C-alpha positions in Angstrom: 165.1 -128.5 -180.4 166.4 -131.8 -182.0 168.9 -132.0 -184.7 167.8 -133.7 -187.9 171.3 -134.8 -188.9 170.4 -138.5 -188.3 167.8 -138.5 -191.1 169.7 -136.5 -193.7 170.4 -138.3 -197.0 174.1 -137.9 -196.5 174.1 -139.7 -193.2 171.6 -142.4 -194.2 173.5 -143.0 -197.4 176.8 -143.4 -195.5 175.3 -145.7 -192.9 173.8 -147.9 -195.7 177.1 -148.1 -197.5 178.8 -149.2 -194.3 176.1 -151.9 -193.8 175.0 -150.4 -190.5 171.3 -149.9 -191.2 169.5 -146.6 -190.8 169.1 -144.3 -187.8 165.5 -143.4 -186.8 164.5 -139.8 -186.3 165.7 -138.4 -182.9 163.3 -138.3 -180.1 165.2 -135.7 -178.0 168.1 -133.4 -178.2 171.3 -135.2 -179.1 174.8 -134.7 -177.9 176.0 -131.1 -178.1 179.3 -129.6 -179.4 180.8 -127.4 -182.1 180.0 -130.1 -184.6 176.6 -131.5 -185.6 176.1 -134.9 -183.8 173.7 -137.7 -183.8 173.6 -140.9 -181.7 171.4 -143.9 -181.4 170.8 -147.5 -182.5 170.2 -148.2 -186.1 167.7 -150.6 -187.7 170.3 -153.4 -187.5 170.8 -152.7 -183.8 174.2 -151.1 -184.1 175.0 -148.3 -181.6 176.5 -145.4 -183.7 177.6 -141.9 -183.1 177.7 -139.6 -186.2 179.7 -136.4 -186.3 179.7 -133.8 -189.1 182.1 -130.9 -189.2 180.8 -127.5 -190.2 182.0 -126.9 -193.7 181.5 -123.2 -193.3 184.4 -123.1 -190.8 187.6 -122.3 -192.7 189.6 -125.0 -190.9 186.9 -127.7 -191.1 188.5 -129.7 -193.9 191.9 -129.7 -192.2 190.4 -130.8 -188.9 188.6 -133.6 -190.7 191.9 -134.8 -192.3 193.5 -134.7 -188.9 190.8 -136.9 -187.5 191.3 -139.3 -190.4 195.0 -139.3 -189.8 194.5 -140.4 -186.2 192.0 -143.1 -187.2 194.4 -144.5 -189.8 197.3 -144.5 -187.3 195.1 -146.1 -184.7 193.9 -148.8 -187.1 197.6 -149.7 -187.9 198.5 -150.2 -184.2 198.2 -153.5 -182.4 196.1 -153.8 -179.3 192.7 -152.4 -178.3 191.9 -148.9 -179.5 192.3 -146.0 -177.1 189.3 -144.2 -178.7 185.8 -145.2 -179.8 186.0 -147.4 -182.9 185.7 -145.5 -186.1 183.3 -147.3 -188.4 183.7 -145.2 -191.6 183.5 -141.7 -193.1 182.5 -139.6 -196.0 185.2 -137.0 -196.9 182.9 -135.0 -199.2 180.3 -134.5 -196.5 182.9 -134.2 -193.6 181.0 -137.1 -191.8 182.5 -139.7 -189.5 180.7 -142.6 -187.9 181.9 -144.1 -184.6 180.8 -146.8 -182.3 178.5 -145.2 -179.8 179.6 -145.9 -176.2 176.1 -145.7 -174.8 176.0 -144.8 -171.2 179.6 -143.6 -171.1 180.5 -140.7 -168.7 182.8 -137.9 -169.6 185.9 -137.2 -167.6 184.6 -133.8 -166.6 181.4 -135.3 -165.1 183.5 -137.9 -163.3 185.7 -135.1 -161.9 182.7 -133.1 -160.7 181.4 -136.2 -158.9 184.9 -136.9 -157.4 185.1 -140.1 -159.4 188.0 -139.3 -161.7 190.4 -140.9 -159.2 194.1 -141.6 -159.2 193.7 -144.9 -161.0 191.9 -143.2 -163.9 194.5 -140.4 -164.0 197.3 -142.9 -164.2 195.5 -144.7 -167.1 195.1 -141.3 -168.8 198.8 -140.8 -168.4 199.6 -144.2 -169.9 197.3 -143.3 -172.9 199.0 -140.0 -173.6 202.5 -141.5 -173.0 201.7 -144.2 -175.6 200.5 -141.6 -178.0 203.6 -139.4 -177.6 205.8 -142.5 -178.0 204.5 -143.3 -181.5 207.4 -143.2 -184.1 207.2 -140.5 -186.8 206.3 -143.1 -189.4 203.2 -144.2 -187.5 200.9 -142.9 -190.2 200.3 -145.3 -193.2 202.1 -144.1 -196.3 199.0 -144.2 -198.4 196.6 -142.7 -195.8 194.2 -140.0 -196.7 194.5 -138.1 -193.4 197.1 -135.5 -192.5 199.0 -134.6 -189.3 200.7 -131.4 -190.6 203.0 -130.0 -187.9 201.7 -126.5 -188.2 201.7 -124.7 -184.8 198.8 -124.6 -182.5 197.7 -121.0 -182.4 197.0 -120.7 -178.7 197.9 -118.5 -176.9 197.0 -115.9 -179.6 200.1 -113.7 -179.2 198.7 -111.1 -181.7 195.8 -110.4 -179.3 198.3 -108.9 -176.9 198.9 -106.2 -179.4 195.3 -105.6 -180.7 192.1 -107.5 -180.9 190.8 -108.4 -184.4 187.7 -106.5 -185.3 185.6 -109.6 -185.8 186.5 -110.8 -182.3 186.0 -107.4 -180.7 182.5 -107.0 -182.1 181.3 -110.4 -180.8 183.2 -110.6 -177.5 181.4 -110.3 -174.2 182.1 -107.5 -171.8 184.0 -109.8 -169.5 186.2 -111.0 -172.4 187.1 -107.5 -173.4 187.8 -106.6 -169.8 190.1 -109.6 -169.5 192.0 -108.7 -172.7 192.3 -105.1 -171.4 194.0 -106.6 -168.3 196.3 -108.9 -170.2 197.3 -106.3 -172.8 198.8 -104.2 -170.1 200.8 -107.2 -168.8 204.0 -106.9 -170.8 205.8 -109.4 -168.5 203.2 -112.1 -169.3 203.3 -111.4 -173.0 207.0 -111.7 -173.0 206.9 -115.0 -171.1 204.4 -116.4 -173.5 206.5 -115.4 -176.5 209.5 -117.2 -174.9 207.3 -120.2 -174.3 206.2 -120.4 -177.9 209.8 -120.0 -179.1 211.0 -122.8 -176.8 208.0 -124.9 -178.0 209.1 -124.4 -181.6 212.6 -125.7 -180.8 211.4 -128.7 -178.8 211.4 -132.3 -180.2 208.0 -133.1 -181.6 205.7 -136.0 -181.1 202.2 -137.0 -182.1 199.8 -135.2 -179.8 196.1 -135.0 -179.2 196.3 -131.2 -179.4 193.0 -130.3 -177.6 193.2 -132.3 -174.4 190.5 -131.7 -171.8 188.8 -133.8 -169.2 185.6 -133.8 -171.2 187.5 -135.5 -174.1 187.9 -138.6 -171.9 185.0 -141.1 -171.7 184.6 -144.0 -169.2 182.6 -146.8 -170.6 182.1 -150.2 -168.9 185.2 -149.6 -166.8 187.5 -148.6 -169.6 188.8 -145.1 -170.3 188.7 -143.8 -173.9 189.9 -140.5 -175.5 187.8 -138.8 -178.1 187.8 -135.8 -180.6 191.1 -136.0 -182.5 190.5 -133.1 -184.8 193.7 -131.4 -183.6 195.9 -134.5 -184.0 199.4 -133.6 -185.3 203.1 -133.6 -184.5 203.8 -130.9 -181.9 205.4 -130.3 -178.5 204.2 -133.1 -176.2 204.3 -130.6 -173.3 201.0 -129.2 -174.8 199.0 -132.4 -173.8 200.7 -132.8 -170.5 200.1 -129.2 -169.6 196.5 -129.3 -170.7 195.8 -132.3 -168.4 197.6 -130.6 -165.4 195.8 -127.4 -166.3 192.4 -129.0 -166.0 193.1 -129.9 -162.4 194.6 -126.5 -161.8 191.3 -125.1 -163.1 189.3 -127.3 -160.8 191.4 -126.2 -157.9 190.6 -122.6 -158.6 186.9 -123.4 -158.9 187.1 -124.9 -155.5 188.5 -121.8 -153.8 185.6 -121.0 -151.4 183.6 -118.4 -153.2 181.5 -117.7 -150.1 184.4 -115.7 -148.6 183.7 -112.0 -148.6 187.0 -111.2 -150.3 185.9 -113.3 -153.4 182.2 -112.4 -153.5 182.4 -109.3 -155.7 183.7 -108.3 -159.1 187.0 -107.0 -157.6 188.8 -109.3 -155.2 190.1 -107.9 -151.9 192.8 -110.5 -151.6 196.4 -109.8 -152.6 198.0 -111.6 -155.6 200.1 -113.6 -153.1 197.0 -114.6 -151.1 195.1 -115.7 -154.2 198.1 -117.9 -155.3 198.4 -119.4 -151.8 194.7 -120.3 -151.7 194.9 -121.8 -155.2 197.9 -123.9 -154.3 196.2 -125.0 -151.1 193.2 -126.3 -153.0 195.5 -127.9 -155.6 197.1 -130.0 -152.8 193.8 -131.9 -152.5 193.8 -132.7 -156.2 197.6 -133.0 -156.8 197.6 -136.8 -156.6 195.7 -136.9 -159.9 198.6 -135.1 -161.6 201.2 -137.3 -159.8 199.4 -140.4 -161.0 199.1 -139.1 -164.5 202.8 -138.3 -164.6 203.7 -141.7 -163.3 201.6 -143.4 -165.9 203.0 -141.1 -168.6 206.6 -141.9 -167.7 205.9 -145.6 -167.4 204.5 -145.6 -170.9 207.3 -143.6 -172.4 210.2 -145.4 -170.6 210.7 -147.8 -173.6 209.9 -145.4 -176.3 211.3 -146.1 -179.8 214.6 -144.3 -180.6 212.8 -142.1 -183.1 210.5 -140.8 -180.4 212.8 -140.9 -177.4 214.1 -137.3 -177.7 210.5 -135.8 -177.5 209.4 -137.8 -174.4 212.7 -137.7 -172.6 213.3 -134.0 -173.0 214.2 -132.7 -169.5 212.5 -129.3 -170.2 209.2 -131.0 -171.0 207.8 -130.7 -167.4 208.8 -127.0 -167.3 207.1 -126.2 -170.6 204.1 -128.3 -169.5 203.7 -126.3 -166.3 203.8 -123.0 -168.3 201.2 -124.4 -170.7 199.1 -125.4 -167.7 199.2 -121.8 -166.6 198.0 -120.6 -170.0 195.3 -123.3 -169.9 194.0 -121.7 -166.8 193.9 -118.3 -168.4 192.2 -119.8 -171.5 189.5 -121.4 -169.3 189.0 -117.9 -167.7 188.1 -116.7 -171.2 185.8 -119.6 -171.8 183.8 -118.8 -168.6 183.8 -115.1 -169.4 182.2 -115.4 -172.8 178.6 -115.1 -171.4 179.2 -112.5 -168.8 179.3 -108.7 -168.8 182.1 -108.5 -166.1 184.9 -110.6 -164.7 184.3 -112.2 -161.4 186.8 -112.5 -158.6 187.4 -116.2 -159.4 188.2 -115.2 -163.0 190.8 -112.8 -161.7 192.1 -115.5 -159.3 192.4 -117.9 -162.2 194.3 -115.4 -164.3 196.6 -114.6 -161.3 197.5 -118.2 -160.6 197.9 -119.0 -164.3 200.1 -116.0 -164.8 202.4 -117.2 -162.0 202.8 -120.6 -163.6 203.6 -119.1 -167.0 206.1 -116.6 -165.6 207.9 -119.0 -163.2 207.2 -122.6 -164.3 210.3 -124.0 -162.6 208.8 -123.0 -159.2 205.5 -124.7 -159.8 206.6 -127.9 -161.6 206.8 -130.0 -158.4 203.8 -128.2 -156.9 201.7 -129.4 -159.8 202.9 -133.0 -159.6 205.4 -133.1 -162.4 208.4 -134.4 -160.4 211.7 -134.5 -162.3 
């Protein structure tokens, strides 16, 4: 079913005020996501992508202000933009209009096709390093956006004590099974609490806050980064760990599922065997993380004094490794949302992620974050 966002009075009015023309009614399903989206060419020939945040969500207004904060910071920076060009917005309607990069391919699609190579990974590292190197005063003083440094709420530590009723009533059987497993793991819960405490004490930088491969977009040979609704000042290890965690997740997915030990809901491999197989698969993809880290360090080598403490923090790779471990566990939950039971690969992901959270110093080099 197509979304009629393109033809709503709010969107058409905004496009007219911006001098972009009007979008025709959609002929097919548009881009998908947690927000309403529309994309196409207007009557003036402009390729536009329109996003509207869901006002019924309690954090929608804040996420919108974060997006605006990033756009205002990006507009004040010299050089080509790292993200699709923002063409305007309507704060009352929570609408933003971007240049539509027609034909662009997401990083996750590129990775699936083995086309997110080391060169692209290094470029991604340079982009994130440049972001983390922004000085604290990068936001215009009179801007309308906000990058409040309130903490990112993942991992949800309170879930280790008890699940909220609203979550419990809507969760899949596999998700409830996974939380039942984690709630008995007091060692993991303790390690995550220590990670959150160390994060709170770490030097802060401007971060993307929701980094995944599908947030990258390759268009005409140039890599861009999208979806800045979690933009804020926070621990830069979050972004680094998320990128590394994406490749760790792909390594787990590539563990041969045809093996008899992994074919059922309960794996027959020991925890050590699972970790060893995951690490073996990661070796094939490790060069992506190495290239990303090289690009990141090159971009942060000459960081302004105000940002140097955050990007030169010697504990950043260790925290990033721990966050990569949590990222893997979090992706396990994402894949479990539509299933009644956990699979063997779900449990493998949790086991490998757990090891990275508990002993990040042992995995930092394995994951490509050389000191």
